[in-house]
ROBA-432965 format. One record per residue: x, y, z of N, C-alpha, C in turn; residue in one letter. Coordinates in steps of 0.05 Angstrom, whole numbers, padded with zeros to 5 digits, always signed. Example, Ala and Ser with C-alpha at 12.3 -4.5 7.8 and 13.67 -1.06 7.14 Angstrom:
> npx/npy/npz/capx/capy/capz/cpx/cpy/cpz/type
> +00264/-00114/+00156/+00246/-00090/+00156/+00264/-00066/+00156/A;
> +00257/-00045/+00142/+00273/-00021/+00143/+00258/+00001/+00157/S;
//
This chain:
> npx/npy/npz/capx/capy/capz/cpx/cpy/cpz/type
> -01449/-05091/+03883/-01446/-05066/+03869/-01418/-05064/+03857/M;
> -01398/-05071/+03873/-01370/-05070/+03863/-01366/-05089/+03840/R;
> -01378/-05112/+03842/-01376/-05132/+03820/-01387/-05120/+03794/L;
> -01409/-05106/+03796/-01421/-05094/+03772/-01403/-05073/+03760/L;
> -01390/-05057/+03777/-01372/-05036/+03768/-01348/-05049/+03755/I;
> -01337/-05070/+03767/-01313/-05083/+03756/-01320/-05097/+03729/R;
> -01343/-05109/+03728/-01352/-05123/+03704/-01355/-05102/+03681/T;
> -01368/-05080/+03687/-01372/-05059/+03668/-01346/-05048/+03658/T;
> -01327/-05044/+03676/-01301/-05034/+03669/-01286/-05054/+03651/A;
> -01288/-05079/+03657/-01275/-05100/+03641/-01287/-05101/+03613/L;
> -01313/-05099/+03611/-01326/-05100/+03585/-01317/-05075/+03568/V;
> -01316/-05053/+03581/-01308/-05028/+03567/-01279/-05030/+03557/A;
> -01262/-05042/+03574/-01234/-05045/+03567/-01231/-05064/+03543/L;
> -01245/-05086/+03544/-01244/-05105/+03522/-01254/-05093/+03496/L;
> -01275/-05078/+03498/-01286/-05064/+03474/-01266/-05045/+03462/A;
> -01253/-05030/+03479/-01232/-05011/+03470/-01209/-05025/+03457/A;
> -01201/-05048/+03468/-01179/-05063/+03457/-01186/-05074/+03429/A;
> -01211/-05084/+03426/-01220/-05093/+03401/-01221/-05071/+03380/G;
> -01230/-05048/+03388/-01231/-05025/+03370/-01204/-05017/+03361/A;
> -01184/-05018/+03380/-01157/-05010/+03373/-01146/-05029/+03352/A;
> -01150/-05055/+03355/-01141/-05074/+03335/-01155/-05071/+03309/L;
> -01180/-05065/+03310/-01196/-05061/+03285/-01185/-05038/+03269/A;
> -01176/-05018/+03282/-01166/-04994/+03268/-01138/-04998/+03258/H;
> -01125/-05020/+03265/-01098/-05025/+03256/-01098/-05038/+03228/N;
> -01119/-05052/+03221/-01121/-05065/+03196/-01116/-05046/+03172/C;
> -01128/-05023/+03172/-01122/-05004/+03149/-01093/-04996/+03148/P;
> -01080/-04993/+03170/-01051/-04986/+03170/-01035/-05009/+03158/N;
> -01042/-05034/+03164/-01028/-05057/+03153/-01033/-05058/+03123/E;
> -01057/-05052/+03114/-01063/-05052/+03085/-01047/-05030/+03071/M;
> -01045/-05007/+03083/-01030/-04985/+03071/-01000/-04993/+03068/K;
> -00989/-05006/+03088/-00961/-05015/+03087/-00957/-05035/+03064/A;
> -00976/-05053/+03061/-00974/-05072/+03039/-00976/-05058/+03012/I;
> -00995/-05040/+03010/-00998/-05025/+02985/-00973/-05009/+02978/D;
> -00961/-04996/+02998/-00937/-04980/+02994/-00914/-04998/+02984/A;
> -00911/-05021/+02996/-00890/-05039/+02987/-00895/-05049/+02959/K;
> -00920/-05056/+02953/-00926/-05066/+02926/-00921/-05044/+02905/L;
> -00925/-05019/+02913/-00921/-04996/+02894/-00892/-04993/+02887/A;
> -00874/-05004/+02903/-00845/-05001/+02897/-00836/-05023/+02878/T;
> -00854/-05040/+02868/-00848/-05062/+02851/-00825/-05079/+02863/N;
> -00831/-05094/+02884/-00811/-05108/+02899/-00797/-05131/+02885/P;
> -00803/-05136/+02860/-00789/-05157/+02844/-00798/-05185/+02851/G;
> -00823/-05189/+02858/-00833/-05215/+02864/-00843/-05228/+02838/L;
> -00844/-05254/+02838/-00855/-05268/+02815/-00885/-05261/+02812/S;
> -00896/-05267/+02789/-00924/-05261/+02784/-00942/-05276/+02803/A;
> -00935/-05302/+02808/-00950/-05318/+02826/-00949/-05308/+02855/D;
> -00926/-05300/+02864/-00922/-05289/+02891/-00937/-05263/+02894/T;
> -00935/-05246/+02874/-00949/-05220/+02874/-00979/-05225/+02876/T;
> -00989/-05244/+02860/-01018/-05250/+02861/-01026/-05260/+02888/A;
> -01009/-05277/+02901/-01015/-05287/+02928/-01017/-05264/+02948/K;
> -00997/-05246/+02947/-00997/-05223/+02965/-01022/-05206/+02961/V;
> -01029/-05201/+02936/-01053/-05185/+02930/-01078/-05199/+02940/K;
> -01079/-05226/+02938/-01103/-05240/+02948/-01104/-05239/+02978/Q;
> -01081/-05243/+02991/-01081/-05241/+03021/-01090/-05213/+03030/L;
> -01081/-05193/+03016/-01088/-05165/+03023/-01118/-05161/+03019/R;
> -01129/-05172/+02997/-01158/-05170/+02992/-01174/-05185/+03013/A;
> -01164/-05209/+03020/-01177/-05225/+03041/-01177/-05209/+03068/D;
> -01154/-05197/+03074/-01152/-05181/+03098/-01172/-05158/+03099/G;
> -01175/-05145/+03076/-01195/-05123/+03075/-01223/-05133/+03078/E;
> -01229/-05156/+03065/-01256/-05167/+03067/-01262/-05176/+03096/A;
> -01243/-05188/+03109/-01247/-05196/+03137/-01251/-05171/+03154/H;
> -01235/-05150/+03149/-01237/-05125/+03164/-01266/-05114/+03162/H;
> -01275/-05113/+03137/-01302/-05101/+03133/-01324/-05119/+03145/K;
> -01318/-05145/+03148/-01338/-05163/+03160/-01336/-05163/+03190/A;
> -01317/-05148/+03201/-01313/-05147/+03230/-01297/-05170/+03241/G;
> -01284/-05185/+03224/-01267/-05208/+03233/-01238/-05199/+03233/K;
> -01231/-05183/+03253/-01205/-05170/+03254/-01182/-05188/+03259/H;
> -01187/-05209/+03274/-01165/-05229/+03279/-01158/-05242/+03253/D;
> -01178/-05250/+03238/-01173/-05263/+03212/-01160/-05243/+03192/E;
> -01169/-05218/+03194/-01157/-05197/+03177/-01127/-05194/+03183/S;
> -01121/-05191/+03208/-01093/-05187/+03216/-01076/-05211/+03208/M;
> -01087/-05235/+03210/-01072/-05259/+03203/-01065/-05259/+03173/K;
> -01085/-05253/+03156/-01080/-05252/+03127/-01060/-05230/+03120/A;
> -01064/-05206/+03132/-01046/-05184/+03127/-01017/-05189/+03137/L;
> -01015/-05203/+03159/-00988/-05210/+03169/-00974/-05229/+03150/A;
> -00989/-05248/+03139/-00977/-05266/+03120/-00967/-05252/+03095/E;
> -00983/-05233/+03085/-00975/-05217/+03062/-00950/-05200/+03068/A;
> -00950/-05188/+03092/-00926/-05173/+03100/-00901/-05190/+03102/K;
> -00904/-05214/+03112/-00882/-05232/+03114/-00870/-05239/+03087/K;
> -00887/-05244/+03068/-00878/-05250/+03041/-00863/-05226/+03029/I;
> -00874/-05202/+03035/-00861/-05177/+03025/-00836/-05170/+03040/L;
> -00831/-05182/+03063/-00808/-05175/+03079/-00811/-05150/+03095/G;
> -00836/-05144/+03103/-00840/-05120/+03119/-00854/-05128/+03145/I;
//
């Protein structure tokens, strides 16, 4: 019985952690959008790359692939210096 309770608690904790990360993707996208709105002086190619990474991050987020989303968004933020 205790094993069942512990297992249930662990599953609930993991689900909550996944949901917390999933909800961070939109905040990362907002930060990227805000920085792009300031016209950060990037080359056209670099700007296109950042926009593609941001779009990829959003697509992964919508598909439920939050680790991949966060990876793409982190790369975009790194290029932007945020």
